[in-house]
N, C-alpha and C positions, 0 to 999 in steps of 0.2 A: 674587366681588369682596368685598373687605373693606367692611363697613358702618361699624363703629366701630374705629378703630385708635389706640392710645395707646402712646407710648414714653416711658419714664422719667418717669412722673408723680410730682410731689412736691406734697404739700399740707401747709401749716404753719398753725398757729393761734397768734395772739398772745394770751397770757394774762397775768394779773398776775404770775405767776411767771417769765414769759419766753416763749420760742418753743417750741411743742410740734409735733413732726413726726408727723402721723398717717399719712401715706402717703409711702413713701421709695423712689422709683425703680421703681414698678410699671409693667410693660408688658403689654398684652393686645390681642387682636384677636378680633372676631366677624364672621363672614361671613353672607351671605344664607342663610336657611333653616337656620342652624346654631344648636344649643343649647349655650351655654357656661355652666358652673357656676363660680361664684367662691365658694370654701369656706374656712372658717377659724373660729377662736374669735371670740366677741364682743370687739370692740376691735381686730380685726386690720386694719381699714381698708377692709373690703369695701364697705360702704355709702358711705363718704366718697369712695372712688374713683369710684363711679357718679354720686354727687351732683355731683362736680366736673365730670364730663363733661356733666351736664345743666345746669350753671350755677346750681345751687340751694343752694350753700353760703353761709353768712352773710358779712358784710363783714369779719369777723375772720380769714377764711381767705385765705391766699396760695397761688394755684395756678400751677404752672409745669410745663412738659413739653417734651421735644424735639419731640414731635408729638402732636396730638390732632385727628383728623379724623373726620367722619361723611359717608359717601357721597362722599368726595373733597373735602368742604368743611372749611376750617380753623376749628375751634371756638374756638381761642385768639384769632384775629383777627376773629372774627365780631362785628358790632355787637349791642348789647342788643336792638334792634328785630328784627333777623334771627333772633336766638336765640329770642325769644318766638314768632316765627312757626313755628320748627322744633319747639320743645319742646311736647309735647302733641299734635302732629300727626304728624310723622315719627319722633320718638323719644318714647315714653311710658313711664311708670313706675308700678308698683303698689307703694305704700308699705307699710311695716310698720304693724300695728295699724289695720285699716281703719276701726274705729269712731271712733278718734281722728283719722283722716285726712279723714273725711267731715264736712261742716259740719252741726252738729246743728240749725241754724236754718232749713235749706232741705230740701225734699223731695228724694228721690233722683232723681226725674224732672228737677227743675230743675237739679241738679248735672250730670246727663248732658247735658241740653240746652244748658247753658252752654258746654261744649266744642264742641258742634256749631255754636253761634252764632258763637263767636269764630274757629274755624278753618275751618268749612265754609260759613258764610254762609247757612245754611238758614233759611227762614221758620218761623213758629211751628207751623204744621200739619205741615210736613215734619220739624221737630225732634221733635215729640211722637211721630209715627209711627216715626221712627228710634230713639228712646229705648225705645219698647215692643219694637221688633224686637231691640234689643241685650239687653234684660232676658230676652227669650225665648231669645236665643242663648246666654246664660250660665246658663240653666237655672233661672230664677226663675219659679215658677208664678203664674198670674193676673197677668201683667205689666201689663195695662191698669189693674188695680186697685192693684197694689203701687207703681206709679210715683208715686202721690200720698202714699206713706208717708214718714215721717221715719226717719233712721237708727236711732233708739232703738226703733222699732217692728219692727226686723228683727234676726235672729240674727247672730252673728259670721260664720258661713259665708255668709249672704246679703249682709252688708255687704262681704265680700271679693269676692263675685260682682259687686256693684255697682261696686266699684273696678276690677275687670277690664273691666266694660262701659264705664266712663269711659275706660280706657286704650286700648281697641281701637276706640273710637267713630270715629276718623278713619282707620282702617286703617293704623297705623304700620308703618314698615319695620323698626323695632327696638323690642322691648318688654323692659323691665328689671323683673324681679319681685324685690322685696326681702323676703326671708323670707316667701314667700306663704302658708306653712302655719303660721306662728307662732300660738299660743294657740287652735288648732283641734283638735278631737278627731281620732283616727286615721281614722275613716270619712270625715269631712269633708275631711281632708288629702288623702286618696286622690282624692276627687271633684274638688277644686280642681286637683290636679296633672294629672288626666286632662283636665280642661277646658282648662288652659293648653296641653297638648300637642296637643289637638284643634284649638284656635284657631291655634296656631303652624303646624300642618300645612295647615289650610284657607286661611290668609291668607298663607302663605309668609314669615312674619316671621323675622328674627333674634331670638333669645331669650337673655337673660342672667338666670340664676337665682342670686341671692345667698342663701347658706344656710350653716348650720353642721351640717346633717343629711346625713350621708354616705349614708343610705338614699335621700334625694331625689336626690342626685347619681347614684347607681347607676340609678335609675329613669328619669331624664330626659336626662342630658347626653351630648353627643358629645365634648366636651373639657372639661377641668377646670383651673382655676388655683387653687392653694393659697396662701393668704396667712397671714402671722404677723407681728405687731408692725409692720404697715405695709409689709412686704416680700413679694415673691413668692418662695415657697419652691420651687415646682415647677409645671410645666405639662405635661400629657400627655393623650392620649385616655383615655376613661373606663376601658376595659378594662386598658390598661397601668398606670394609676394603682393599680387595686385588685390586680392580679396582681404588679406589680413596681415599687413606689414607690421613687423615687430618694432623696428627702431623708429624713433621720431624723425630721423633724417630721411628714411625711405618714405615716411608719411608726407614729409615736406616736398620731396621730389614729385610724388604722385599728385599732391594738392596743387602744385604749380603747373600741371598740364592744362592746356586750354580747355579740353573737354570737361575738366573738373571745376572750372571757374564757377563761382556762385555770385559774383558781383560784377561791377562795371570794369574792374581792372584785375589783372592777374596778380596774386600775391608773389612776392619774391622769396627765394630760399632764406635770405637773411631775416625776413619778417617771420617766417615759419619756424626757423631753426637757428638759434643763436650760437650755442656752444654745445659741447658734448663731453661726457666722460665715459670711460670704459668700465663696465660693471663687472666683467670677468675677463679671463684670458682667451675666451673663444670668440663668440660673435655677439653676445648680448650687450647692447649699447643703449643707454638711457640719455636723456637730455634735461638740463635744468629748464625752468620756465622761460618763456620768451621775455627778453628784457635783462637776462643775466649778463654780466660783463663778459666781454671777449677775453 
């Protein structure tokens, strides 16, 4: 069954210079227990698409779609009160830059317990016990002591684990991880990805991983959506995407990976992929020859 289903999502921002379209007709779906990767360069509309589904965009954003449902419920027609009950409980998100996402004025324990208080209605004793359990679950040692620490007293990897603990506190049906390994060293990146995949398997969640790292895609995803300039370039299962990419943009992304280098220097996306046009209204995208005008 589809957990999140989006058809032809459009997100526009009103700026001093006029209207800017950040997402242009993106469609995607993620099912129960499925791992979907949304991949593309910075600025391709990956995070904006998911923030639109969460209802977390600023007032300057105009969101429209032919369909946007979660677990059969229409997100476009949902009241703000019902949306608040849903977000953080059934749909949760791990945001970029965990140190910036955590409130520096409160302990990590308080921030985990706040979610449990709002969505689960647990009393103080039960909240504290559950918060310690969650910190243990995400691999933070001495959880009973660390629960009283502030974000600045923890490393980047530990703050990311705290963000994951907050996100899974209410056993969500869908977890969205926005660049979960950004600014972490390679060893910690591997640990965080292993943790996410373990939790996804244990809790049976649907998982969306937003990333520009094709290595993360290869390690984790069942299906992949490729975005560029707010549009969906391609959608495929992970094996097909790497073995037989259909869009020239996906080919350019893969060709720019260091392991695929054939010369003394890496080619850039601009060299490999100059411009594109949409061949139909679904996912088929072609590109003019390299050298075509922007």
